[in-house]
Steps between C-alpha positions, in 0.01 A plus 500: 500500500807722553542521116138614482555773751824608332303521163238723663782730636664514157158580332443790740846640422438458128177687519654788696638802309869518431678676781275361767675436833415189714561364843421154634182602678352615166438138431390388850160430369645232262766307691702454811812713558751222409330441157491876439862545586609211275292617210617857517864373523458288193329781302797727591740233383315469170491880442118531530561699810783726625603488866512851619594421857430221752133409460428758231466421140409692178341385176756642252384798286683512165583845364538509114665842534771365726522161339489339851285461797397831657589585858243392756261754641625628844150565606383153414796360695417728797144378493609135486741559801210656688268204424774257598543668841136598558583869513285799392711733292457842348741678257662798661480844332758479220418137419127580492561794262708275269239216499228743401700661228535825680882489511717431190812419713610143497562403868801296607304410818133428555373570843193377686335552834418160666341375817778237518866558605761712315627296212720584196546270189724533202324384171770523235595870502181607672460555873170421678456657837219438745469749781287409806199721562231466771245248389216755519667724236485251211259209589136521404589648160552306183824522316361744245346720756824511690676580173278796431499639855880497527544651160268786603691549818831516305352752254349724766171697505645792293629287213164345398383604153260349243776337304619303808144409600437368138822308501430326828143428393621317194697260717197380685230263391130573582510243784825645634346843501188386692720328752725805533200725566375265776835428671641853503206662686712543814788673313585863544235730343711631211615141402143367505383795295774429245397137500149588422612709211714209380225241534193697413630763262 
């Protein structure tokens, strides 16, 4: 039956978009941890997956422009690390701005707030930092809501304009906008006002 479970794991990976990042618990509904570990190891050995770090794997994303596999997404790796450790994370100011397309600078380091301990990881040439914050500051908000809130904090009340509002709005699905409106009700007045413009404008 192990081969059947392994086949189900492979099928889920095959159906996922290129560049998807996985951890063992992403397949906990399919098989036991030993089968998952062995299957992921074999897929990495065959080249179907790339091992990013211990317990974290990526489905390769080929870039025709580069003629090779593109670098993994730091944000996808950060989210996988958070899932693996059961942390709630939120991109800090500069990282949030970059993820929302509000900054054109290519960062050397990607920084996140976390309700877990302080941790730093080196992923190739990219540094991922997780800075501890009190649980109440980031829990209760989905990843996208946290992303928007911390981007707005980084921008500041006086730097909001229609172009910025429109750019953030384009990064959110209708479902994410509805969730953001509901989850951010306890935020500072100016931030919630900006969120209403982003989500309802």
